[in-house]
Each structure stands twice: as structure tokens, then as C-alpha cells.
C-alpha positions as CSV (number, residue, x, y, z in Angstrom):
1,M,-15.0,-0.6,4.8
2,V,-11.7,0.9,6.1
3,D,-11.1,0.3,9.8
4,P,-11.1,3.7,11.6
5,R,-7.9,2.8,13.4
6,N,-6.2,3.4,10.0
7,F,-7.1,7.1,10.3
8,N,-4.9,7.7,13.3
9,C,-2.0,8.7,11.1
10,A,-0.9,12.3,10.8
11,D,1.0,11.5,7.6
12,W,-2.0,11.4,5.3
13,D,-5.4,13.0,4.9
14,A,-6.5,12.0,1.4
15,F,-6.7,8.8,-0.8
16,T,-7.2,7.6,-4.3
17,V,-8.2,4.2,-5.7
18,V,-5.9,2.4,-8.1
19,R,-8.2,1.1,-10.8
20,N,-5.6,-1.1,-12.5
21,S,-3.4,-2.6,-9.8
22,Q,-1.3,-4.7,-12.3
23,E,-0.5,-1.7,-14.4
24,F,0.5,0.2,-11.2
25,L,2.8,-2.6,-10.1
26,D,4.3,-2.7,-13.6
27,R,5.0,1.0,-13.5
28,F,6.5,0.7,-10.0
29,Q,8.7,-2.1,-11.1
30,R,10.0,-0.2,-14.2
31,A,10.8,2.8,-11.9
32,A,12.5,0.5,-9.3
33,E,14.6,-1.2,-12.0
34,A,15.6,2.1,-13.6
35,A,16.9,3.2,-10.2
36,G,18.9,0.0,-9.7
37,F,16.5,-1.8,-7.4
38,R,14.6,-5.1,-7.4
39,M,10.9,-5.2,-6.4
40,A,8.8,-7.6,-4.4
41,C,5.1,-7.3,-3.5
42,N,2.7,-9.4,-1.5
43,L,-0.1,-9.3,1.1
44,V,1.2,-9.0,4.7
45,E,0.8,-12.1,6.8
46,Y,-0.2,-11.3,10.3
47,Y,1.1,-13.7,13.0
48,D,0.3,-14.3,16.7
49,A,3.3,-12.6,18.4
50,D,2.9,-14.7,21.5
51,A,3.1,-18.0,19.6
52,Y,5.1,-17.4,16.4
53,T,8.8,-18.2,16.1
54,G,10.7,-17.8,12.9
55,D,11.5,-15.3,10.2
56,V,9.6,-12.0,10.1
57,G,10.8,-10.0,7.2
58,P,9.0,-7.3,5.2
59,F,5.8,-9.3,4.7
60,R,5.0,-10.3,8.2
61,K,3.6,-8.3,11.1
62,P,2.1,-9.1,14.5
63,N,-1.7,-9.8,14.4
64,S,-2.3,-6.6,16.5
65,F,-2.0,-4.8,13.1
66,A,-4.3,-7.2,11.2
67,Y,-7.0,-4.4,10.9
68,Q,-4.6,-2.7,8.4
69,R,-5.1,-5.5,5.8
70,E,-1.9,-4.4,4.2
71,F,-0.4,-5.0,0.7
72,R,3.2,-4.1,0.5
73,V,5.6,-3.2,-2.3
74,V,9.2,-3.5,-1.2
75,I,12.4,-2.6,-3.0
76,F,15.8,-4.3,-2.6
77,P,18.4,-3.6,-1.5
78,G,16.9,-1.6,1.3
79,S,18.0,1.9,2.4
80,A,18.5,3.6,5.7
81,G,16.7,6.6,4.3
82,P,13.9,7.4,1.9
83,V,14.1,6.3,-1.7
84,R,12.5,8.5,-4.4
85,L,11.2,6.7,-7.5
86,E,9.9,8.5,-10.5
87,L,6.8,6.7,-11.7
88,E,5.0,7.5,-14.9
89,S,1.8,9.4,-14.6
90,L,-0.9,7.4,-12.7
91,E,-3.8,9.6,-13.9
92,D,-5.1,7.0,-16.3
93,I,-5.3,4.3,-13.7
94,T,-6.5,6.1,-10.6
95,A,-9.7,7.6,-9.4
96,P,-9.8,11.3,-8.2
97,I,-8.2,12.2,-4.9
98,W,-10.7,12.3,-2.1
99,P,-10.5,13.5,1.5
100,L,-9.7,10.6,3.8
101,A,-12.8,11.5,6.0
102,E,-15.0,10.4,3.1
103,I,-13.5,7.0,2.4
104,N,-16.1,4.8,4.0
105,S,-19.1,6.8,2.7
106,L,-17.7,6.4,-0.8
107,M,-17.0,2.7,-0.5
108,E,-20.4,1.6,-1.8
109,F,-21.5,-0.5,-4.8
110,N,-22.1,2.4,-7.2
111,S,-19.6,4.9,-5.8
112,P,-17.9,7.6,-7.8
113,L,-14.6,5.8,-7.2
114,G,-15.3,3.4,-10.1
């Protein structure tokens, strides 16, 4: 289930499910390389902000965000502004787009998300 705190974002109101994550990452990597970037991806590691000392970087966040259970894709070198990448069509590796309000009701064993 998706934690409801993730819904407190005005930037999105719909979702899809990527059915073939490796193919998605391969397409993302090809697009990044074509634009002159390198790509890295990993699960985010959540740390105790009161006790942790050391590097943070793009794959670490304070544990107050652990409910996000985030996987990140990062391109290098970074940019001060948005970067637009042209990926191939994702239609063959994604489920239909659904309203965000329906995400938890659809996250069941035999859901239409596939």
C-alpha cells in the first residue's frame, strides 16, 4: 500500500505501473547517454538525522522521509535546472494511467494493474 503522506503533493494526480523495470531503466539510460549524461540508480537509504555523520548524496535522505520508500534515477553531471530526456515509448511496458486517488484500492493481488 502507498502511504497517504505521499499524496500531499500538488505536482501529480495520476500514476502508472512500470511492468518491466529493467527495460524502463535501459531506455532511460539510452536517453541519458544520447543527451551526454551518465546514469545511476538505487534505492534511497534513510538515515537517522540526529545520529548520522558522513556523506549524504543523491541516494540518502533523513529517516523522516522513509515512508516514501523511494527508488531514484540520477543523471550526471547535474544541472541547476530541469533536464528533458526523450525516452522511447513506454506504452509496451506500463499499465494504463489511473487517478492517484485509486492507487491503494487497485493494489490488490488480482488488480487490473497487472
